[in-house]
Backbone bond lengths (Angstrom), bond angles and torsions (degrees), N, CA, C in turn:
res aa  C-N    CA-C-N  psi(-1)  N-CA   C-N-CA  omega(-1)  CA-C   N-CA-C  phi
1 X - - - 1.468 - - 1.520 109.02 -
2 X 1.346 118.28 139.97 1.451 121.94 -178.28 1.518 110.16 -74.11
3 X 1.363 115.03 168.65 1.456 120.30 178.14 1.516 111.06 -59.44
4 X 1.339 116.20 -41.08 1.466 119.47 178.78 1.513 111.06 -62.47
5 X 1.338 116.95 -39.43 1.460 120.89 179.46 1.516 110.69 -63.27
6 X 1.348 116.65 -42.59 1.457 120.91 -178.16 1.523 110.77 -64.19
7 X 1.329 116.15 -37.89 1.458 119.79 -178.25 1.517 111.89 -68.69
8 X 1.345 116.53 -34.73 1.458 119.50 -172.89 1.516 113.74 -102.86
9 X 1.340 118.40 -8.19 1.458 120.62 -174.27 1.516 112.14 -60.92
10 X 1.336 116.84 -26.25 1.458 119.39 -179.51 1.521 111.81 -69.82
11 X 1.332 117.00 -18.05 1.458 121.09 178.99 1.514 109.23 -107.27
12 X 1.349 118.69 101.39 1.455 120.54 -177.21 1.522 110.91 -52.08
13 X 1.311 115.96 130.68 1.450 120.74 -179.48 1.504 112.89 90.33
14 X 1.352 118.64 -40.81 1.446 121.53 176.89 1.516 114.03 59.08
15 X 1.341 118.54 20.57 1.449 120.85 179.98 1.507 114.72 74.69
16 X 1.342 118.37 17.73 1.461 121.88 -177.67 1.526 109.68 -109.76
17 X 1.326 116.46 115.01 1.453 121.20 172.87 1.517 110.24 -98.16
18 X 1.325 116.51 161.70 1.466 121.69 -179.41 1.525 109.10 -135.08
19 X 1.323 115.64 137.36 1.466 121.75 168.36 1.520 107.13 -115.88
20 X 1.325 116.80 118.19 1.460 121.89 176.53 1.524 107.78 -102.86
21 X 1.323 115.19 122.55 1.461 121.19 -174.66 1.522 109.13 -91.06
22 X 1.336 116.32 113.87 1.467 121.24 -174.85 1.521 111.73 -139.56
23 X 1.334 116.79 30.41 1.463 119.88 -175.45 1.518 113.59 -97.06
24 X 1.326 117.52 -6.09 1.458 120.13 -175.96 1.517 112.83 -73.19
25 X 1.314 114.90 160.49 1.467 120.37 179.41 1.516 111.55 -97.78
26 X 1.335 119.45 -16.61 1.457 122.34 172.30 1.506 115.24 59.99
27 X 1.326 117.49 50.38 1.465 120.53 -177.05 1.518 112.59 -60.56
28 X 1.346 116.85 -30.83 1.459 119.29 -177.43 1.524 112.28 -67.25
29 X 1.327 116.93 -25.53 1.461 120.06 179.85 1.518 112.22 -88.01
30 X 1.326 117.67 -4.12 1.460 120.37 -179.35 1.517 111.11 88.61
31 X 1.317 116.63 147.34 1.456 121.72 -175.17 1.526 113.67 -109.01
32 X 1.315 118.18 1.05 1.463 119.99 -176.07 1.522 111.56 -58.05
33 X 1.336 116.72 -36.27 1.459 121.20 -179.50 1.519 112.12 -106.15
34 X 1.329 117.07 18.11 1.447 120.75 179.47 1.517 111.97 89.70
35 X 1.344 117.20 178.28 1.460 121.28 179.19 1.527 111.00 -55.37
36 X 1.324 116.44 145.71 1.467 120.12 -170.85 1.524 112.94 -62.93
37 X 1.346 118.45 -28.01 1.460 119.10 -179.64 1.528 112.45 -69.08
38 X 1.348 116.19 -14.38 1.464 120.02 178.98 1.525 112.48 -110.52
39 X 1.311 117.74 -0.94 1.459 119.63 174.45 1.522 109.35 -70.37
40 X 1.313 116.12 156.32 1.458 120.26 -169.41 1.523 111.20 -96.92
41 X 1.322 114.94 133.04 1.460 122.40 171.22 1.526 106.87 -130.49
42 X 1.311 116.31 131.04 1.456 118.69 -176.74 1.510 113.07 60.16
43 X 1.341 116.92 28.73 1.462 121.13 176.45 1.514 115.64 86.36
44 X 1.341 118.22 -0.69 1.466 121.09 -178.57 1.520 109.74 -135.99
45 X 1.322 116.10 160.21 1.462 120.17 178.95 1.524 110.63 -63.40
46 X 1.329 115.73 146.52 1.468 120.78 177.97 1.521 110.62 -51.51
47 X 1.327 117.26 -47.83 1.460 120.56 -176.22 1.526 112.38 -65.51
48 X 1.329 117.78 -26.01 1.466 120.44 177.58 1.524 110.49 -63.49
49 X 1.325 117.14 -40.90 1.467 120.96 177.27 1.526 110.21 -64.56
50 X 1.327 116.46 -41.44 1.462 120.89 179.67 1.523 110.82 -62.95
51 X 1.323 116.70 -45.91 1.461 120.34 179.78 1.519 111.55 -62.00
52 X 1.330 117.24 -39.14 1.463 120.52 179.40 1.520 111.58 -53.20
53 X 1.334 116.43 -45.46 1.456 120.84 -175.03 1.521 111.11 -64.18
54 X 1.310 117.02 -47.33 1.463 119.69 -176.68 1.523 112.33 -73.50
55 X 1.317 117.51 -40.79 1.461 119.49 -176.75 1.521 112.74 -74.72
56 X 1.326 117.83 -15.26 1.464 120.24 176.08 1.525 111.93 -93.66
57 X 1.321 117.94 -4.96 1.464 121.39 -178.45 1.527 109.64 -81.29
58 X 1.335 118.46 129.80 1.467 120.66 -172.77 1.523 115.11 -68.66
59 X 1.333 118.74 -15.43 1.460 120.10 -179.10 1.523 113.55 -93.78
60 X 1.311 116.71 -12.13 1.461 120.19 -172.68 1.520 111.10 -82.45
61 X 1.326 115.30 130.55 1.458 122.13 177.17 1.514 111.46 -102.88
62 X 1.323 117.92 -116.67 1.467 119.95 -176.65 1.525 111.94 -68.65
63 X 1.326 115.76 137.88 1.462 122.14 179.47 1.522 108.66 -121.52
64 X 1.317 115.48 120.77 1.463 122.32 176.37 1.521 108.46 -103.25
65 X 1.326 116.69 135.43 1.463 121.13 173.69 1.522 107.49 -116.96
66 X 1.331 116.23 120.38 1.465 121.58 176.68 1.519 108.36 -92.32
67 X 1.333 116.79 117.03 1.462 121.58 -173.68 1.526 111.16 -121.37
68 X 1.320 115.12 166.02 1.463 121.33 171.63 1.529 108.48 -73.70
69 X 1.318 116.03 150.65 1.467 120.61 -177.38 1.522 112.96 -58.72
70 X 1.319 117.72 -25.41 1.467 120.89 -177.66 1.527 113.57 -88.06
71 X 1.346 117.46 -1.77 1.463 119.27 -166.18 1.524 115.58 -108.29
72 X 1.331 118.24 11.82 1.464 119.75 -176.34 1.524 111.86 -58.46
73 X 1.318 116.88 -43.92 1.464 119.95 -179.30 1.523 111.04 -68.40
74 X 1.323 117.12 -38.25 1.464 120.40 177.71 1.523 110.80 -61.21
75 X 1.335 117.01 -43.21 1.463 119.90 178.87 1.517 110.89 -65.53
76 X 1.326 116.99 -42.29 1.461 121.01 -179.82 1.525 110.35 -57.85
77 X 1.329 116.55 -45.41 1.465 120.04 179.80 1.524 111.22 -66.92
78 X 1.315 116.54 -42.03 1.464 119.95 -177.46 1.523 111.61 -68.37
79 X 1.332 116.77 -38.87 1.462 120.54 -176.11 1.516 112.30 -75.14
80 X 1.329 117.97 -30.36 1.459 120.66 179.38 1.516 111.61 57.28
81 X 1.330 116.17 -126.26 1.462 121.45 -178.19 1.521 112.42 -66.26
82 X 1.326 117.29 -19.46 1.464 120.49 178.81 1.524 112.59 -73.28
83 X 1.327 117.98 -17.42 1.464 121.21 -169.54 1.523 112.64 -55.41
84 X 1.328 117.22 -37.85 1.462 119.82 -176.45 1.526 112.41 -69.07
85 X 1.330 117.41 -16.64 1.466 120.55 179.17 1.526 112.73 -88.96
86 X 1.312 117.28 -6.96 1.456 120.52 -172.69 1.524 112.29 -96.93
87 X 1.323 115.54 146.54 1.455 122.75 167.47 1.526 105.59 -102.34
88 X 1.312 117.16 120.23 1.461 120.58 -176.10 1.522 110.14 -107.06
89 X 1.328 115.67 132.62 1.463 120.76 175.04 1.524 108.47 -128.91
90 X 1.310 115.96 151.69 1.463 120.83 173.87 1.524 107.75 -82.05
91 X 1.323 115.64 124.48 1.451 120.50 -177.41 1.515 112.82 -73.47
92 X 1.324 114.90 177.56 1.451 121.25 -179.27 1.516 112.06 -101.90
93 X 1.328 117.25 -167.13 1.464 121.50 -176.46 1.519 114.20 -76.60
94 X 1.322 117.95 -8.13 1.460 121.85 179.52 1.518 109.25 -141.56
95 X 1.333 115.51 166.58 1.462 119.31 176.74 1.524 110.02 -59.15
96 X 1.316 116.40 -45.48 1.463 120.93 -179.82 1.525 111.33 -56.54
97 X 1.325 116.87 -45.50 1.463 120.76 -179.77 1.525 111.09 -64.88
98 X 1.327 117.09 -38.44 1.465 120.64 -179.57 1.522 111.29 -66.74
99 X 1.333 116.93 -41.12 1.465 119.81 178.44 1.525 110.17 -63.35
100 X 1.312 116.76 -43.98 1.472 119.52 178.69 1.525 111.06 -56.98
101 X 1.313 117.38 -45.28 1.464 120.55 179.49 1.525 111.24 -64.74
102 X 1.328 116.54 -36.49 1.457 120.00 176.06 1.517 112.11 -64.87
103 X 1.328 116.87 -41.96 1.465 120.69 177.98 1.523 110.99 -63.98
104 X 1.320 116.79 -41.30 1.466 119.86 178.16 1.527 111.11 -60.11
105 X 1.335 116.65 -34.81 1.468 120.62 179.57 1.522 112.25 -69.89
106 X 1.335 117.45 -15.05 1.468 121.44 179.54 1.525 112.94 -94.99
107 X 1.314 117.80 -3.48 1.471 119.23 -173.33 1.519 112.86 -57.72
108 X 1.327 117.67 -41.55 1.463 119.81 -177.78 1.522 111.77 -65.72
109 X 1.340 116.95 -32.39 1.461 120.34 178.15 1.529 111.46 -77.10
110 X 1.324 116.80 -23.66 1.464 123.71 176.84 1.524 112.75 46.18
111 X 1.332 118.46 57.34 1.460 119.12 179.01 1.526 110.95 -66.55
112 X 1.306 115.59 152.11 1.467 120.04 177.62 1.526 110.67 -69.10
113 X 1.335 115.51 -41.16 1.458 122.07 -178.61 1.522 109.03 -129.86
114 X 1.328 115.46 158.55 1.459 119.74 177.86 1.517 109.45 -138.88
115 X 1.323 115.05 141.82 1.459 122.78 173.25 1.523 108.16 -110.41
116 X 1.321 116.65 137.40 1.465 121.61 175.16 1.523 107.33 -116.26
117 X 1.343 115.77 125.33 1.467 119.76 -172.12 1.520 110.97 -134.98
118 X 1.327 115.03 143.27 1.461 121.20 174.64 1.527 109.80 -76.00
119 X 1.318 117.06 128.75 1.469 120.55 178.44 1.518 111.76 -58.20
120 X 1.336 116.28 -28.17 1.466 120.47 -174.68 1.526 112.52 -92.44
121 X 1.324 116.94 25.55 1.467 122.48 167.31 1.533 107.76 -115.61
122 X 1.335 117.85 75.26 1.465 120.65 -173.44 1.520 114.56 -78.83
123 X 1.341 117.84 -7.77 1.460 120.26 -176.92 1.524 112.66 -102.00
124 X 1.327 117.18 16.65 1.457 119.96 171.07 1.524 108.30 -59.85
125 X 1.329 117.26 145.70 1.468 119.09 -179.08 1.524 111.12 -120.72
126 X 1.320 115.00 165.95 1.461 121.02 -175.51 1.520 111.94 -62.54
127 X 1.332 117.46 -35.28 1.457 120.30 179.40 1.515 112.12 -62.86
128 X 1.326 117.10 -40.93 1.461 120.75 178.51 1.525 110.38 -66.48
129 X 1.329 116.17 -40.34 1.464 119.87 176.58 1.526 109.98 -61.01
130 X 1.331 117.09 -44.81 1.465 121.01 177.98 1.525 111.64 -58.54
131 X 1.341 116.47 -47.72 1.467 120.01 -177.93 1.524 111.18 -59.71
132 X 1.317 115.17 -40.22 1.461 119.32 -178.86 1.524 110.98 -67.77
133 X 1.331 116.85 -47.08 1.466 120.77 179.78 1.524 110.69 -59.15
134 X 1.328 116.05 -45.99 1.462 120.33 -176.10 1.523 112.46 -64.59
135 X 1.326 117.19 -26.72 1.467 120.86 -176.69 1.523 113.43 -86.83
136 X 1.337 117.65 -11.78 1.470 120.46 179.76 1.526 108.98 -72.73
137 X 1.314 116.77 130.74 1.458 121.23 176.98 1.515 111.50 -109.74
138 X 1.327 116.30 -179.29 1.461 120.07 179.54 1.523 111.65 -63.39
139 X 1.337 116.17 -29.91 1.467 119.85 -175.76 1.523 113.18 -127.23
140 X 1.317 117.74 9.28 1.468 118.47 179.23 1.520 110.98 -139.67
141 X 1.331 114.44 155.65 1.454 121.27 -179.67 1.513 111.95 -100.79
142 X 1.332 115.43 -175.81 1.463 121.82 -179.45 1.516 109.36 -141.79
143 X 1.321 115.03 140.09 1.458 121.84 -175.14 1.521 109.91 -133.08
144 X 1.348 119.07 117.43 1.464 119.71 172.19 1.523 109.44 -74.74
145 X 1.309 116.09 134.84 1.463 119.69 -177.21 1.518 109.77 -155.36
146 X 1.324 115.24 158.29 1.461 122.72 177.16 1.520 109.24 -118.32
147 X 1.339 117.61 138.57 1.463 119.14 174.89 1.527 110.34 -58.76
148 X 1.319 116.47 139.69 1.463 120.91 178.37 1.523 109.15 -68.96
149 X 1.330 116.10 126.73 1.464 120.84 -177.45 1.523 112.67 -100.50
150 X 1.325 117.05 -31.25 1.465 120.46 -177.15 1.530 111.29 -78.50
151 X 1.318 115.91 151.65 1.454 120.84 171.86 1.527 108.97 -70.95
152 X 1.319 116.50 134.37 1.460 121.87 -173.99 1.523 111.13 -102.87
153 X 1.314 116.24 134.94 1.461 123.10 179.11 1.529 109.28 -122.82
154 X 1.329 115.73 135.58 1.456 120.26 174.24 1.526 108.96 -95.53
155 X 1.329 116.10 127.95 1.462 121.73 -177.79 1.525 110.74 -88.44
156 X 1.307 116.18 139.57 1.461 120.87 176.24 1.524 109.98 -83.99
157 X 1.315 116.13 172.95 1.464 121.07 179.34 1.517 112.14 -64.03
158 X 1.323 117.03 -20.08 1.468 120.89 -179.23 1.522 112.70 -93.03
159 X 1.345 116.64 2.87 1.454 119.92 179.85 1.511 114.14 86.18
160 X 1.315 117.40 4.95 1.459 122.05 177.48 1.531 109.54 -95.91
161 X 1.339 116.17 161.36 1.456 119.75 177.02 1.520 109.28 -70.16
162 X 1.318 115.44 125.71 1.458 121.15 -179.96 1.525 111.14 -90.29
163 X 1.340 115.54 -41.78 1.463 119.67 178.59 1.518 109.53 -166.37
164 X 1.336 114.88 161.89 1.458 121.73 171.63 1.520 107.74 -94.30
165 X 1.322 115.73 128.43 1.463 121.53 -175.99 1.524 109.00 -96.65
166 X 1.303 116.45 131.09 1.464 119.94 177.41 1.526 109.65 -63.26
167 X 1.320 116.21 133.62 1.470 119.98 178.36 1.526 111.66 -94.63
168 X 1.318 117.51 3.59 1.465 121.15 179.83 1.528 110.20 -58.82
169 X 1.313 115.79 123.33 1.457 121.01 178.74 1.510 115.20 79.16
170 X 1.338 117.89 -1.32 1.463 120.18 -178.77 1.527 111.02 -86.96
171 X 1.321 115.42 141.38 1.462 122.14 179.47 1.522 109.64 -132.44
172 X 1.323 115.93 149.31 1.464 122.43 172.69 1.528 107.93 -93.65
173 X 1.325 116.22 118.47 1.463 121.24 -175.37 1.520 111.18 -76.04
174 X 1.327 115.64 145.21 1.455 123.17 175.15 1.525 108.99 -123.89
175 X 1.307 115.94 -177.55 1.460 122.59 167.95 1.534 106.75 -127.28
176 X 1.346 117.96 159.50 1.456 128.15 11.09 1.527 112.56 -76.79
177 X 1.325 115.50 141.35 1.450 121.74 172.03 1.520 107.00 -101.28
178 X 1.332 116.32 132.44 1.453 120.29 -171.71 1.515 113.13 -117.65
179 X 1.336 115.77 145.97 1.463 121.20 -175.90 1.525 109.78 -150.96
180 X 1.342 116.91 157.44 1.460 118.11 163.96 1.531 107.69 -62.52
181 X 1.313 116.50 135.37 1.463 120.37 -167.75 1.525 113.74 -60.16
182 X 1.319 116.90 -54.11 1.465 119.17 -171.38 1.529 112.91 -66.13
183 X 1.328 120.28 -41.13 1.473 118.57 175.79 1.530 113.24 -61.29
184 X 1.344 117.75 -37.57 1.463 118.53 179.23 1.521 110.74 -68.54
185 X 1.330 116.95 -42.59 1.467 119.42 177.53 1.527 110.62 -60.90
186 X 1.335 116.76 -42.40 1.464 120.07 179.49 1.527 111.03 -62.23
187 X 1.335 116.96 -38.75 1.465 120.71 178.65 1.525 110.79 -63.98
188 X 1.329 116.21 -43.56 1.467 119.78 178.48 1.528 111.37 -64.75
189 X 1.318 116.75 -41.41 1.465 119.87 180.00 1.529 111.08 -65.00
190 X 1.331 116.31 -41.02 1.466 119.97 178.93 1.529 110.66 -62.93
191 X 1.338 116.14 -46.43 1.468 120.01 179.30 1.528 110.90 -61.26
192 X 1.331 115.84 -41.47 1.472 120.41 179.99 1.529 110.87 -60.88
193 X 1.319 116.34 -46.89 1.465 119.85 -176.18 1.527 112.04 -70.75
194 X 1.336 117.13 -24.50 1.463 120.82 177.79 1.528 112.19 -90.07
195 X 1.328 116.19 -1.91 1.458 120.13 179.25 1.519 114.12 72.20
196 X 1.333 116.87 23.45 1.467 120.59 178.96 1.528 108.26 -89.86
197 X 1.311 116.78 114.36 1.466 121.26 -171.87 1.521 113.30 -124.92
198 X 1.329 117.46 13.15 1.466 119.91 -171.55 1.524 114.69 -90.23
199 X 1.320 118.49 0.85 1.466 120.91 -173.82 1.524 110.93 -78.06
200 X 1.322 116.52 130.46 1.465 121.10 -176.28 1.519 113.44 -98.98
201 X 1.325 117.71 -12.65 1.463 119.67 171.62 1.520 108.23 -151.29
202 X 1.331 115.88 174.42 1.458 119.67 -174.21 1.514 112.33 -77.65
203 X 1.329 116.98 -25.08 1.454 119.50 174.03 1.525 110.29 -63.05
204 X 1.331 117.12 -37.80 1.464 120.63 179.87 1.526 111.23 -65.40
205 X 1.317 116.53 -42.28 1.468 118.77 179.82 1.522 110.32 -70.78
206 X 1.334 117.32 -32.51 1.463 120.81 176.41 1.529 110.76 -67.69
207 X 1.326 116.95 -42.23 1.471 120.30 176.10 1.527 110.29 -57.09
208 X 1.324 115.76 -46.84 1.463 121.00 179.92 1.528 111.08 -59.23
209 X 1.340 116.41 -37.03 1.460 121.54 -179.53 1.524 112.25 -86.39
210 X 1.332 116.58 7.44 1.463 123.46 177.97 1.525 112.67 62.48
211 X 1.326 115.23 36.82 1.464 121.13 170.76 1.525 107.02 -93.41
212 X 1.331 118.94 116.32 1.464 120.03 179.37 1.528 110.76 -62.63
213 X 1.321 116.03 151.38 1.467 121.21 -177.90 1.520 109.19 -134.20
214 X 1.312 115.79 128.72 1.463 121.89 177.86 1.524 109.56 -95.96
215 X 1.319 117.20 134.19 1.465 121.19 175.98 1.521 109.45 -86.15
216 X 1.336 115.97 131.83 1.464 121.73 173.11 1.527 107.71 -118.44
217 X 1.331 117.59 156.98 1.472 119.09 -178.25 1.524 111.92 -60.79
218 X 1.314 116.03 127.06 1.454 121.14 173.59 1.513 110.37 -82.87
219 X 1.327 116.15 -165.90 1.463 121.22 179.74 1.523 109.39 -132.98
220 X 1.338 117.39 133.13 1.470 118.96 176.39 1.522 112.88 -64.28
221 X 1.337 117.45 -19.38 1.465 120.52 177.58 1.527 112.31 -78.99
222 X 1.318 116.74 -18.28 1.467 121.56 -173.37 1.530 110.74 -82.91
223 X 1.323 115.06 59.02 1.464 120.64 -175.39 1.531 110.55 -81.44
224 X 1.324 114.55 150.87 1.462 121.09 173.80 1.521 108.20 -93.52
225 X 1.320 116.77 124.35 1.463 121.39 -178.66 1.527 108.25 -80.60
226 X 1.322 115.23 100.32 1.461 121.41 -172.58 1.519 112.78 -106.82
227 X 1.311 116.66 -42.26 1.462 122.49 -174.93 1.520 110.64 -107.90
228 X 1.328 116.06 162.74 1.467 120.67 178.44 1.524 110.97 -56.60
229 X 1.322 116.76 -37.58 1.469 119.46 -179.93 1.533 111.33 -66.76
230 X 1.344 117.43 -28.98 1.465 120.11 176.72 1.526 110.50 -65.00
231 X 1.328 115.94 -41.89 1.466 120.97 177.67 1.524 109.77 -62.23
232 X 1.322 116.95 -44.57 1.465 121.28 -178.94 1.520 111.14 -62.96
233 X 1.328 117.54 -42.79 1.464 120.95 -179.73 1.527 111.02 -67.93
234 X 1.333 117.14 -38.25 1.463 120.26 177.87 1.522 110.87 -64.97
235 X 1.329 116.33 -40.95 1.465 120.42 177.58 1.523 110.62 -63.05
236 X 1.323 115.70 -42.68 1.466 119.87 179.30 1.525 110.74 -63.10
237 X 1.311 116.10 -41.15 1.470 120.61 179.83 1.526 111.46 -61.06
238 X 1.324 116.81 -49.11 1.459 120.23 -178.30 1.523 111.99 -71.78
239 X 1.322 117.03 -40.61 1.463 120.36 -179.63 1.518 110.85 -64.78
240 X 1.328 116.82 -37.67 1.458 120.94 178.20 1.519 110.91 -64.76
241 X 1.334 116.43 -42.26 1.460 120.15 179.08 1.522 110.90 -64.11
242 X 1.329 116.87 -40.56 1.457 120.08 -179.95 1.521 111.68 -69.63
243 X 1.334 116.64 -31.93 1.466 120.21 178.12 1.526 110.57 -68.80
244 X 1.342 116.04 -40.23 1.464 119.77 -177.97 1.516 111.60 -75.81
245 X 1.343 117.27 -31.66 1.464 121.29 -178.18 1.525 108.71 -130.04
246 X 1.332 118.19 72.33 1.468 120.95 -170.77 1.512 114.65 -63.83
247 X 1.324 118.70 -22.40 1.457 120.33 -177.88 1.522 112.87 -98.46
248 X 1.338 116.37 5.61 1.456 120.43 -179.61 1.516 108.66 -113.43
249 X 1.324 116.44 127.30 1.458 120.64 178.01 1.520 108.38 -86.60
250 X 1.318 116.27 129.83 1.454 120.02 -175.59 1.509 110.80 -87.51
251 X 1.336 114.67 148.54 1.455 121.06 177.81 1.504 109.89 173.36
252 X 1.336 115.76 170.00 1.446 120.73 -177.75 1.518 112.07 -120.22
253 X 1.320 118.22 14.54 1.452 120.98 -177.25 1.516 111.41 -90.41
254 X 1.333 114.98 -170.33 1.451 120.04 177.32 1.521 109.56 -79.70
255 X 1.318 117.20 133.79 1.455 122.30 -176.35 1.518 109.02 -89.24
256 X 1.345 115.85 84.13 1.449 119.39 -176.42 1.523 112.78 -94.95
257 X 1.324 117.38 -22.71 1.463 121.64 177.10 1.518 107.18 -138.28
258 X 1.309 116.68 74.65 1.465 121.13 -165.49 1.513 114.54 -60.13
259 X 1.329 118.58 -30.68 1.453 118.63 -170.86 1.521 113.23 -116.44
260 X 1.334 116.99 16.35 1.458 118.74 175.33 1.515 109.73 -82.67
261 X 1.335 117.88 151.46 1.463 119.71 176.45 1.520 110.23 -61.85
262 X 1.318 116.37 154.43 1.451 121.65 174.76 1.482 111.62 122.09
């Protein structure tokens, strides 16, 4: 556990709220087995693995899950015993709209800080969560990211390479993205009232609202399951680990009850 965790562990929740975005339909991953956040990897729904990490973290307080209107039963089954700890809201037509609704659901809890995380990043680990929380300031947010390693090409309208883009200073953004709660909510409310709906993540809306953002090291394991092949590879990864270590339950959270069922 990090120094920050040790200092705040005595206070359940530690003033940290979470919004998990799970309202998408995930057409790119295929619909035969349902939305990708409920497809099974390692024998459990993707979102179940994600919830495990956050709900086992000693600093995390209220957790909101923004879901599609049709998915209440799917979430209930996936969450299992965790369901009673969750605040569930029906998401909006876009990721931005769903996050705003999730933040509004946290107003009564008034957390000091908030993390926004994609449900389909089930391999987030406690260390990354710690780094993000520790980097959030009173007036600035924090973004886990990895430097771009691949050479970048800009495509022309004809499908040909238009130019090679310098990757100097470029990073691939991940979640959870963390912010002081009230400034992020205010940014979302302002964008909503102005009809600005083009933001694809919370760092983008924070930039627009002139909230500074600090980059912290991301994790190459913290992949977003976007395509059907991503789901298959994640299932293979977890199933392989369970086959090699059948009596060990896999996860990236804090091991507070190592040998209890679940």
